[in-house]
C-alpha positions in Angstrom: 0.5 -40.4 88.3 4.0 -39.4 87.1 4.3 -37.5 83.9 4.9 -40.5 81.8 1.7 -42.3 83.3 -0.4 -39.2 82.7 0.8 -39.3 79.1 0.0 -43.1 78.4 -3.4 -42.7 80.1 -4.1 -39.9 77.7 -3.1 -42.2 74.9 -5.3 -44.9 76.1 -8.3 -42.7 76.6 -7.8 -41.0 73.4 -9.6 -37.9 74.7 -9.5 -35.1 76.8 -12.3 -32.7 77.7 -12.0 -29.0 77.6 -14.3 -26.9 80.0 -14.1 -23.4 79.0 -16.0 -20.6 81.1 -18.1 -22.6 83.2 -19.8 -20.7 85.9 -18.0 -21.8 89.2 -21.4 -22.6 90.9 -21.9 -25.4 88.3 -18.3 -26.5 87.6 -18.0 -29.4 89.9 -21.3 -31.0 88.8 -20.5 -30.6 85.2 -17.0 -31.8 85.5 -18.1 -34.6 87.7 -20.8 -35.8 85.5 -18.0 -36.1 82.6 -15.8 -38.0 84.8 -18.5 -40.4 85.9 -19.6 -41.0 82.3 -16.0 -42.1 81.4 -14.2 -38.9 80.3 -11.8 -38.7 83.0 -8.9 -36.5 81.4 -10.3 -32.9 81.8 -8.9 -29.6 81.1 -10.1 -26.3 82.7 -9.1 -23.2 81.0 -7.6 -20.5 83.0 -9.9 -18.0 81.5 -12.9 -19.7 83.3 -14.4 -18.0 86.2 -12.2 -18.7 89.4 -10.3 -21.5 87.4 -8.0 -22.5 90.1 -10.7 -22.8 92.5 -12.8 -25.0 90.1 -9.5 -27.2 89.7 -8.8 -27.6 93.3 -12.6 -28.8 93.9 -12.3 -31.1 91.0 -9.1 -32.6 92.2 -10.4 -33.1 95.6 -13.9 -34.6 94.5 -12.7 -36.9 91.8 -9.0 -37.9 92.8 -8.7 -40.6 90.3 -9.5 -38.0 87.4 -6.4 -36.6 85.4 -7.1 -32.9 85.6 -5.0 -30.0 83.8 -5.2 -26.3 83.1 -5.8 -24.8 79.8 -4.9 -21.5 78.1 -1.8 -21.3 80.0 0.4 -18.4 78.7 3.3 -18.1 81.2 5.4 -19.9 83.7 3.9 -18.1 86.5 0.5 -19.6 85.3 2.1 -23.0 85.1 3.1 -22.7 88.9 -0.3 -21.5 89.9 -1.9 -24.5 88.3 0.7 -27.1 89.8 -0.2 -25.5 93.3 -3.9 -26.3 92.4 -3.1 -29.9 91.7 -3.0 -30.3 88.1 -1.1 -33.1 86.1 -0.9 -31.4 82.7 -0.8 -27.8 81.3 -2.2 -26.9 77.8 -1.3 -23.6 76.0 -2.8 -22.2 72.7 0.7 -21.5 71.5 4.3 -22.8 71.8 5.7 -20.9 74.7 9.3 -22.3 75.6 9.1 -20.9 79.1 5.9 -22.8 79.7 7.2 -26.1 78.6 10.4 -25.7 80.6 8.5 -24.6 83.8 5.9 -27.6 83.4 8.9 -30.1 82.9 10.7 -28.7 86.1 7.4 -29.4 88.1 6.7 -32.6 86.8 3.7 -31.8 84.7 3.1 -32.7 81.0 3.2 -29.7 78.8 0.8 -29.8 75.9 1.9 -26.5 73.6 -0.3 -25.4 70.9 1.3 -25.6 67.4 0.0 -25.0 63.9 2.9 -25.9 61.5 5.6 -28.8 61.4 8.3 -26.5 62.4 6.6 -25.6 65.6 5.9 -29.2 66.2 9.6 -29.8 65.8 10.5 -27.2 68.1 8.1 -28.1 70.8 9.7 -31.5 70.9 13.0 -30.2 71.0 12.1 -28.1 74.1 10.8 -31.4 75.7 7.2 -31.4 75.1 6.1 -35.3 74.7 3.1 -34.3 72.8 1.6 -31.2 71.0 -1.8 -29.6 70.7 -2.7 -29.0 67.0 -4.8 -25.8 67.2 -7.0 -24.6 65.7 -7.4 -27.9 64.0 -10.6 -27.2 61.8 -9.0 -24.2 60.5 -5.6 -25.5 59.8 -6.6 -28.6 57.7 -8.5 -31.0 60.0 -7.7 -34.9 59.7 -6.2 -34.4 56.5 -3.4 -32.4 57.9 -2.8 -34.7 60.7 -2.7 -37.8 58.2 -0.2 -35.7 56.0 2.2 -34.8 58.8 2.3 -38.0 60.9 4.8 -40.1 58.8 7.3 -37.2 58.1 7.1 -36.0 61.7 8.1 -39.5 62.6 5.1 -40.4 64.7 4.8 -37.1 66.7 1.9 -37.3 69.3 -0.5 -34.8 68.1 -3.8 -33.8 69.8 -6.1 -31.9 67.5 -8.1 -29.3 69.4 -10.7 -26.7 67.8 -13.6 -27.8 65.8 -13.6 -31.3 66.9 -16.9 -32.9 67.6 -18.8 -36.0 67.5 -18.9 -36.0 63.7 -15.2 -35.8 63.1 -13.5 -37.2 66.2 -13.2 -40.7 64.6 -11.7 -39.3 61.6 -9.0 -37.3 63.7 -8.1 -40.6 65.3 -8.1 -42.7 62.2 -5.7 -40.2 60.6 -3.1 -40.8 63.4 -3.9 -38.4 66.2 -2.6 -39.6 69.7 -5.8 -38.2 71.1 -8.4 -35.3 70.6 -9.5 -32.4 72.7 -13.2 -31.7 72.6 -14.7 -28.6 74.1 -17.6 -26.5 73.2 -19.4 -29.0 71.0 -19.6 -31.5 74.0 -19.5 -28.8 76.9 -22.1 -26.7 75.3 -22.8 -23.0 76.6 -26.1 -23.7 77.4 -25.4 -26.9 79.4 -22.7 -24.9 81.4 -24.9 -21.8 81.9 -27.7 -23.9 83.5 -25.6 -26.7 85.1 -27.3 -29.4 83.2 -25.1 -32.3 84.3 -27.4 -35.0 83.0 -27.0 -33.5 79.4 -23.2 -33.7 79.8 -23.3 -37.2 81.1 -25.6 -38.3 78.0 -23.4 -36.4 75.5 -20.0 -37.8 76.9 -21.4 -41.4 76.9 -22.5 -40.9 73.1 -19.1 -39.4 72.2 -17.2 -42.1 73.9 -19.1 -44.7 72.0 -18.2 -43.1 68.7 -14.6 -43.0 69.5 -14.2 -46.3 71.0 -12.8 -48.8 68.3 
């Protein structure tokens, strides 16, 4: 997929899964279970154990999945992620160098933002969408609903505190998609490699967000 197709796919699916600090011996089973259950847009954070290796294995094993790198802080990390086969990169903050390098490499940059001013700057730098982070602490669905109109339909992806109880609220508020991590990919399931739990949880989550 090219970057435009990746963005369109994310909008259609309305969700991306965030896998953080999964032990590398369980990562493929966990990520594969999520993809097989229907959550095929996945972010593996770079603070995970052998994150680039996890990404490479997932890309090879599930070539139809849309795989990204998360917690990306620098242009150098963008290049490393690109070499591992990602199609998008996610940052916890607004980094103009990360956006620029991602665009140059044909990747979709999703910078982290907390204010309308940061959102505007991210778009000016070429980001096609933004990660609203940490969403729960910054106002939740009500914030998204309040800024969508004055920000002229900006594509917002709330992440941080998103779970099955509020996911639909974020989407109804106008979010382009939502990022869901620890509430779905629980530390206990990651630690033990409980892929069946992940598959059940993903199916339940997708039923909730599907109109």
